[in-house]
C-alpha positions in Angstrom: -39.5 -48.4 39.1 -37.5 -48.2 36.3 -35.5 -50.9 34.4 -31.6 -51.4 34.4 -31.5 -50.9 30.6 -27.6 -49.1 29.3 -27.4 -47.7 26.3 -23.9 -47.4 26.0 -23.0 -43.9 25.0 -24.0 -42.1 28.2 -24.5 -43.8 31.5 -27.9 -44.0 32.6 -28.8 -43.6 36.5 -32.1 -45.2 37.1 -34.6 -45.6 39.6 -33.6 -48.6 41.7 -34.1 -47.1 44.7 -37.8 -46.9 44.5 -37.7 -50.6 45.0 -36.6 -49.8 48.6 -37.7 -47.0 51.4 -37.9 -44.1 50.0 -37.2 -42.1 52.8 -34.2 -43.9 54.2 -32.7 -43.4 50.5 -33.4 -39.6 50.9 -31.8 -39.9 54.1 -28.4 -41.2 53.0 -28.3 -39.4 49.5 -28.3 -35.7 51.5 -25.5 -37.2 54.3 -23.7 -38.4 51.0 -23.9 -34.8 49.2 -22.9 -33.3 52.6 -20.3 -35.2 52.9 -19.3 -33.7 49.7 -19.6 -30.5 50.4 -17.1 -30.6 52.8 -14.6 -31.1 49.3 -16.6 -29.4 46.7 -18.8 -25.7 46.9 -22.3 -26.8 44.9 -24.2 -24.2 43.4 -27.5 -23.9 42.4 -29.0 -21.8 39.4 -32.7 -20.9 39.3 -34.0 -19.2 36.3 -37.2 -17.4 37.3 -39.8 -15.0 35.4 -41.4 -12.7 38.0 -44.9 -14.3 36.7 -43.3 -17.5 38.8 -44.0 -15.9 42.1 -47.6 -15.0 41.4 -47.8 -18.8 41.6 -47.3 -19.4 45.0 -48.9 -22.3 45.4 -46.2 -24.2 42.7 -43.1 -21.9 44.4 -43.7 -21.9 47.7 -43.1 -26.1 48.0 -40.1 -26.0 45.9 -38.6 -22.8 48.0 -39.3 -24.9 51.2 -37.6 -27.7 49.9 -34.5 -26.4 49.0 -34.3 -24.4 52.5 -34.4 -27.8 54.1 -31.0 -29.0 52.7 -27.5 -28.4 54.2 -25.5 -29.1 51.0 -25.7 -26.1 49.0 -23.3 -23.3 49.7 -24.9 -20.9 47.3 -27.9 -20.2 46.0 -28.3 -17.8 42.3 -32.1 -16.7 41.5 -32.1 -15.3 37.5 -34.6 -13.4 37.8 -36.3 -12.1 34.7 -39.7 -10.2 33.7 -39.0 -7.6 37.2 -38.9 -4.4 37.4 -37.3 -2.6 39.8 -40.2 -2.8 43.3 -40.3 -6.2 41.9 -37.2 -7.0 42.0 -37.5 -5.9 45.7 -40.2 -8.4 46.4 -38.1 -10.9 44.8 -35.4 -10.5 46.7 -37.1 -9.9 49.9 -39.1 -13.7 48.8 -35.6 -15.6 48.5 -34.0 -14.5 51.4 -36.0 -17.1 53.5 -33.4 -19.2 51.6 -30.5 -17.7 53.0 -28.0 -19.5 55.7 -25.0 -18.9 57.9 -23.4 -21.3 55.5 -25.5 -20.3 52.5 -25.0 -17.5 50.1 -28.0 -16.6 48.3 -28.2 -14.1 45.5 -30.6 -12.4 42.8 -29.3 -11.4 39.7 -31.6 -8.8 38.2 -31.5 -9.3 34.8 -33.2 -6.6 33.4 -31.7 -3.9 36.0 -29.8 -0.9 34.7 -26.5 -2.6 35.8 -27.2 -5.4 34.2 -27.9 -3.2 31.0 -24.2 -2.3 31.1 -23.1 -5.4 31.5 -24.3 -6.6 28.4 -23.8 -2.8 26.3 -20.1 -3.5 27.1 -19.9 -6.6 26.0 -21.5 -5.8 22.8 -19.0 -3.2 22.3 -16.9 -5.6 21.5 -18.8 -7.2 19.3 -20.0 -10.3 21.0 -23.6 -11.4 20.9 -25.6 -11.8 24.3 -28.7 -13.0 22.4 -32.2 -11.7 23.5 -33.9 -11.9 27.0 -35.1 -15.1 28.1 -34.3 -18.3 29.9 -31.2 -18.3 27.9 -29.8 -15.3 28.4 -31.1 -14.8 32.1 -29.1 -18.8 32.7 -25.9 -17.5 31.0 -25.9 -14.1 33.0 -26.1 -15.7 36.5 -23.6 -18.5 35.6 -21.1 -15.6 34.9 -21.9 -14.0 37.9 -21.0 -17.8 39.6 -18.1 -18.7 37.7 -16.8 -14.8 38.6 -16.6 -15.8 42.4 -15.1 -18.9 42.1 -16.9 -20.4 44.8 -18.5 -22.8 43.1 -17.3 -26.6 41.8 -20.3 -28.1 41.2 -23.4 -25.9 39.2 -27.0 -27.6 38.8 -30.2 -25.5 37.2 -33.6 -26.3 37.2 -36.7 -24.1 37.1 -39.2 -22.9 38.9 -42.4 -24.3 37.6 -42.3 -27.7 38.8 -45.6 -28.5 40.4 -44.8 -32.5 41.5 -41.3 -30.8 43.0 -39.6 -32.7 45.9 -36.4 -32.4 47.0 -34.7 -35.8 46.3 -35.2 -34.4 42.4 -32.6 -31.8 43.6 -30.3 -34.4 45.7 -30.3 -36.8 42.7 -29.9 -34.5 40.1 -26.8 -33.4 42.2 -24.9 -36.3 43.0 -23.5 -37.8 40.0 -21.0 -34.8 39.7 -20.9 -34.1 42.9 -19.4 -37.3 43.7 -15.9 -37.7 43.4 -16.0 -41.5 42.8 -17.7 -41.2 39.6 -15.8 -38.9 38.1 -18.7 -37.6 35.9 -18.6 -34.0 33.9 -22.3 -33.6 33.4 -25.2 -35.0 34.0 -28.8 -34.4 32.4 -32.4 -34.9 34.6 -35.1 -37.1 32.7 -39.1 -38.5 34.0 -41.8 -39.4 33.0 -44.4 -36.4 31.9 -47.9 -38.1 33.0 -50.8 -35.5 33.7 -52.4 -37.6 37.0 -55.9 -35.3 35.8 -55.7 -36.1 32.5 -53.9 -39.7 32.8 -52.7 -38.5 29.9 -48.6 -38.5 27.9 -47.6 -34.9 27.8 -44.5 -33.9 26.5 -45.6 -33.5 22.7 -42.1 -32.1 21.3 -40.0 -34.5 22.9 -42.2 -37.2 22.0 -43.2 -36.5 18.7 -40.8 -34.0 17.7 -37.2 -34.7 18.9 -37.2 -38.5 19.0 -38.5 -39.1 16.1 -36.9 -36.4 14.2 -33.5 -37.5 15.4 -34.1 -41.1 15.2 -34.5 -40.7 11.8 -31.5 -38.4 11.1 -29.3 -41.2 12.9 -30.6 -43.2 10.2 -30.7 -41.1 7.1 -26.3 -39.8 7.9 -25.9 -44.0 8.5 -27.2 -44.5 4.8 -25.2 -41.2 3.5 -21.5 -42.4 5.0 -21.7 -39.0 7.4 -20.1 -41.1 10.4 -19.4 -38.4 12.7 -23.0 -36.7 12.3 -24.5 -40.2 13.1 -22.8 -40.5 16.5 -24.0 -36.8 16.8 -27.7 -38.2 16.4 -27.0 -41.5 17.8 -25.7 -39.3 21.2 -29.3 -37.1 20.9 -30.8 -40.5 20.7 -29.4 -42.0 23.5 -31.1 -39.2 26.3 -34.0 -40.7 27.4 -35.6 -36.7 27.3 -33.4 -34.3 25.6 -36.0 -31.0 26.3 -35.8 -31.8 30.2 -34.4 -28.5 32.1 -32.7 -29.9 34.8 -28.4 -30.8 34.9 -25.6 -31.0 36.5 -22.0 -30.2 35.6 -18.9 -28.7 36.7 -18.0 -25.4 37.0 -14.7 -26.4 34.6 -16.8 -27.6 31.7 -19.1 -24.3 32.4 -16.9 -21.5 31.7 -16.0 -23.1 28.1 -19.8 -23.5 27.2 -22.0 -21.1 24.6 -25.1 -20.8 25.6 -28.2 -21.0 23.5 -30.9 -17.7 24.0 -33.6 -19.6 22.2 -35.8 -22.3 22.9 -33.1 -25.0 21.4 -30.8 -24.2 24.9 -31.5 -27.9 25.5 -30.4 -29.7 22.5 -28.1 -27.3 22.1 -26.1 -27.6 25.2 -26.3 -31.2 24.9 -24.3 -30.8 22.0 -21.9 -28.5 23.7 -21.2 -31.6 25.8 -20.6 -33.7 22.9 -18.1 -31.1 22.0 -15.9 -30.8 25.1 -16.1 -34.3 27.3 -15.9 -37.8 26.4 -18.8 -39.8 26.6 -17.6 -41.4 29.2 -18.0 -38.7 31.7 -21.4 -37.8 30.8 -25.0 -39.3 32.3 -27.9 -38.9 32.4 -30.3 -39.6 35.9 -34.1 -40.5 36.3 -35.4 -37.4 39.5 -38.8 -38.2 39.6 -41.4 -40.7 39.3 -43.4 -38.1 37.3 -43.4 -34.4 36.2 -45.1 -31.8 35.8 -45.0 -28.2 35.0 -47.2 -25.6 32.7 -48.0 -26.6 29.2 -47.4 -24.5 25.7 -49.9 -24.0 23.6 -49.6 -25.5 19.9 -50.0 -21.9 18.0 -50.2 -23.7 15.2 -50.8 -20.3 13.2 -48.3 -17.9 14.7 -44.3 -18.9 14.9 -43.1 -16.9 17.4 -44.9 -18.5 19.9 -45.6 -21.8 21.7 -44.9 -25.4 20.5 -44.7 -24.0 17.1 -41.8 -21.4 17.6 -40.3 -24.3 20.0 -40.1 -27.1 17.2 -38.8 -23.9 14.6 -35.7 -23.1 17.1 -35.1 -26.2 17.6 -35.3 -27.4 14.7 -33.3 -24.8 12.6 -30.5 -25.6 15.5 -30.3 -29.1 14.0 -29.9 -28.0 10.2 -27.8 -25.3 10.9 -25.4 -28.0 13.0 -25.8 -30.6 9.8 -25.0 -27.9 7.2 -21.8 -26.6 9.5 -20.9 -30.3 9.3 -20.4 -30.6 6.1 -24.2 -32.3 4.9 -25.7 -30.1 2.1 -29.1 -29.1 2.1 -31.7 -28.0 -0.3 -35.1 -28.0 -0.9 -35.1 -31.9 -2.2 -33.1 -33.0 0.9 -35.5 -30.8 3.1 -38.5 -32.4 1.8 -37.4 -36.0 1.8 -36.6 -35.1 5.4 -40.0 -34.4 6.2 -41.1 -36.9 4.9 -38.9 -39.7 6.7 -39.5 -37.5 9.7 -43.5 -38.0 9.8 -43.2 -41.4 8.4 -41.2 -42.5 11.5 -43.4 -40.3 13.9 -46.4 -42.7 12.8 -44.7 -45.0 13.9 -43.4 -43.6 16.9 -47.2 -43.0 17.8 -48.3 -46.6 17.2 -45.5 -47.6 20.0 -47.1 -44.9 22.4 -50.4 -46.0 21.5 -49.8 -49.4 22.9 -47.5 -48.4 25.9 -50.6 -45.9 27.0 -53.5 -48.7 26.7 -51.6 -51.2 28.8 -51.0 -48.5 31.5 -54.8 -47.5 31.0 -54.1 -44.2 30.1 -56.0 -42.0 27.6 -54.7 -42.1 24.4 -55.7 -39.6 21.6 -54.0 -41.0 18.5 -55.8 -38.2 16.2 -54.7 -35.3 18.2 -51.6 -36.9 18.5 -50.8 -37.3 14.4 -52.7 -33.7 14.3 -49.9 -32.9 16.7 -47.1 -34.7 14.3 -48.8 -33.0 11.0 -48.1 -29.7 12.5 -44.8 -30.3 13.3 -44.2 -31.6 10.0 -44.8 -28.4 8.8 -43.3 -26.3 11.6 -40.1 -28.1 10.1 -40.0 -26.6 6.7 -40.3 -22.8 8.3 -37.5 -23.7 10.1 -35.7 -24.4 7.2 -37.3 -21.0 5.6 -35.4 -19.4 8.4 -32.2 -20.9 8.4 -31.3 -19.8 4.5 -28.6 -18.3 3.6 -26.1 -16.5 6.5 -27.2 -15.5 10.1 -25.9 -14.8 13.1 -25.4 -18.0 15.8 -28.8 -18.2 18.8 -25.8 -19.2 21.1 -24.0 -16.5 23.5 -20.4 -17.6 23.4 -18.7 -19.1 26.4 -17.7 -17.0 29.6 -13.9 -17.9 28.6 -14.8 -16.2 25.1 -15.8 -13.1 27.2 -13.6 -12.6 29.4 -10.8 -13.1 27.0 -12.0 -10.0 25.4 -12.9 -8.1 29.1 -10.5 -9.3 31.2 -12.2 -7.3 34.4 -15.7 -8.7 33.0 -16.2 -10.4 36.2 -15.9 -7.9 39.2 -18.5 -5.9 37.0 -21.0 -8.4 37.2 -20.2 -9.0 41.1 -20.3 -5.9 41.4 -23.8 -5.1 40.0 -25.0 -8.1 41.7 -23.4 -7.4 45.3 -25.1 -3.8 44.8 -28.5 -5.0 43.5 -29.2 -7.3 46.8 -27.5 -5.5 49.3 -29.8 -4.3 52.3 -32.0 -1.4 51.3 -30.4 -1.0 47.8 -32.7 1.4 45.6 -30.8 -0.5 42.4 
């Protein structure tokens, strides 16, 4: 069971229910959400690759559990990596989620209709990024906002091996509960492999947390108060790279969305700029969380954890420069060494934590990963030098300003793709 410690920056909502009857808790939670849904419409956004439909032992339990809840007003699947036949297959598969009081739509992000939408936006010289989870989620979000049929929006992935509908309810409840006054809620959880009996989440544990922690101290020492606050805010999240969050539709309209692996930290930063911290929460979603793992890909900066770390590091470096912190080779060299030493101290803490919990912990591999991440940080610096286009797709408020009929166009495309017997 989790503790009840509060960091003080954002509110942490712990899994204290674990001390009591879990089934009773789930029943009461869903009862509250059903009551909230009579006042606020709740939408679920599911980014999903077609390839995930080929993994039914993971996706079927997720879809079956979602189908049991009665508080969702709509479900929107952002389907990527699908040709026309595959889209039809996905549309038929997810149709099982449809109910009399619940709409289900598939946003075919690779379809010809969506290509027309993206082309129109590009014509206004507005970046739409590149294909991937970020762009897919952004397009589906535009559809949800255009319909004006959601007050609360939740997002989670479709590759969660340990999925439970309690996770969904806890993700939504903080924002849907009118007594809480939260506008954004980030999920967190432990990442332990039950097969290997080992800690996972290497990029979070060994890069993001020690890097942000080091930067917070550097900014304090150099008198950059606002950047110290910024990194302190990021440091307060237990799992900053978690892909699960919920937010109000009002907030969603004004958020820029990153299309690369910086999506999660970029979203946290956008929220930091737009919401007072008292209206931000993080919630413990599950006792453990398991999904697919990425390879290190040390030799290829375009794949795996290599690309992930580079994209995340570039976001942070660009953010620092845009807020008046001068970076050059000497400064980056100092940051590399500070991060590295800080990461080694975290490794000692992880090792002690693993030992007391009877987990397997390979300190050599952990230290090897930190060595790689230190090198990836330099790669990020090399790639971020000079003027570069942002990896953030502008908010739907910005798009609507230039294209007042864009929501109508988007809704038309999605509806045409989803009509029974439609041929795309």
